[in-house]
C-alpha positions in Angstrom: 103.3 100.1 128.3 101.8 102.7 130.6 105.0 104.7 130.8 105.2 104.5 127.0 101.7 105.9 126.6 102.3 108.7 129.1 105.1 110.0 126.9 102.9 109.6 123.8 100.2 111.6 125.6 102.7 114.2 126.5 103.5 114.6 122.8 99.7 114.5 121.9 99.0 117.4 124.3 101.4 119.6 122.3 100.2 118.6 118.8 97.8 121.0 117.0 96.2 118.1 115.0 94.7 116.6 118.2 91.1 117.6 119.1 90.9 120.0 122.0 89.1 117.7 124.4 91.7 114.9 123.8 94.5 117.5 124.1 93.1 118.7 127.5 92.8 115.2 128.8 96.2 114.2 127.5 97.8 117.2 129.1 96.1 116.6 132.4 97.0 112.9 132.5 100.6 113.4 131.3 101.2 116.3 133.7 100.0 114.3 136.7 101.7 111.0 135.6 105.0 112.7 134.9 104.9 114.8 138.1 107.5 113.8 140.7 105.0 114.6 143.4 101.8 112.6 144.0 98.5 114.4 144.8 97.8 111.6 147.4 101.1 110.7 149.1 102.0 107.0 149.0 102.6 106.9 152.8 98.8 107.2 153.3 97.6 103.5 153.7 95.6 102.1 150.7 94.5 105.5 149.4 98.1 106.6 148.7 98.5 103.9 146.0 94.9 104.3 144.7 96.0 107.1 142.2 99.0 105.0 141.0 97.1 101.8 140.6 93.6 102.9 139.4 93.3 106.6 138.6 96.4 107.1 136.4 95.8 103.9 134.3 92.1 104.9 133.8 93.1 108.4 132.8 95.6 107.1 130.3 93.0 104.7 128.9 90.5 107.5 128.5 93.0 109.9 127.0 94.3 107.3 124.5 90.8 106.6 123.4 90.2 110.3 122.8 93.3 110.8 120.6 92.7 109.6 117.0 94.3 106.2 116.3 96.5 107.3 113.5 98.0 110.1 115.6 98.4 107.9 118.6 100.5 105.4 116.5 102.7 108.4 115.4 103.1 109.6 119.0 104.0 106.1 120.2 106.7 105.8 117.6 108.1 109.2 118.5 108.0 108.2 122.2 110.0 105.1 121.3 112.6 107.2 119.6 112.9 109.6 122.6 113.7 106.8 125.0 113.5 108.8 128.2 110.4 110.3 129.8 110.2 114.0 130.6 109.6 115.3 134.1 106.7 117.6 134.5 107.7 120.6 136.7 104.3 122.2 136.1 102.7 119.0 137.4 104.8 119.2 140.5 103.9 122.9 140.9 100.2 122.2 140.5 100.3 119.4 143.1 102.2 121.8 145.5 99.6 124.6 145.0 96.8 122.1 145.6 98.4 121.0 148.9 98.9 124.6 150.0 95.3 125.4 149.3 94.1 122.4 151.2 96.4 123.3 154.1 95.1 126.9 154.1 91.5 125.8 154.0 92.2 123.2 156.8 93.9 125.9 158.9 91.0 128.3 158.3 88.5 125.6 159.2 90.2 124.6 162.4 91.7 127.9 163.6 89.1 130.3 162.2 86.9 130.6 165.3 90.0 131.1 167.5 91.6 133.9 165.6 
């Protein structure tokens, strides 16, 4: 059901009839959920699965509540017809940029006094 709603939110983010706040939330959740790269890698104990188990479902729940019910039904039907879920390359790029910024800040923090 969650994968199904992610595709529906992906469609909602591109629809002009969706209110702007719902569109932003749907775009954010769909981009992150469809990204092939996690913000918090799964190999980090406990915290690595936190985003997959808690954050993504809560984000989906919030975004689905923001999209009007009649439109959400329409997007779920279209998601059923599509069958496959898209992959978000922009989501992967965003996660990579965030990791690079974190790495640069960490390097500056630790190496700054020595340079």
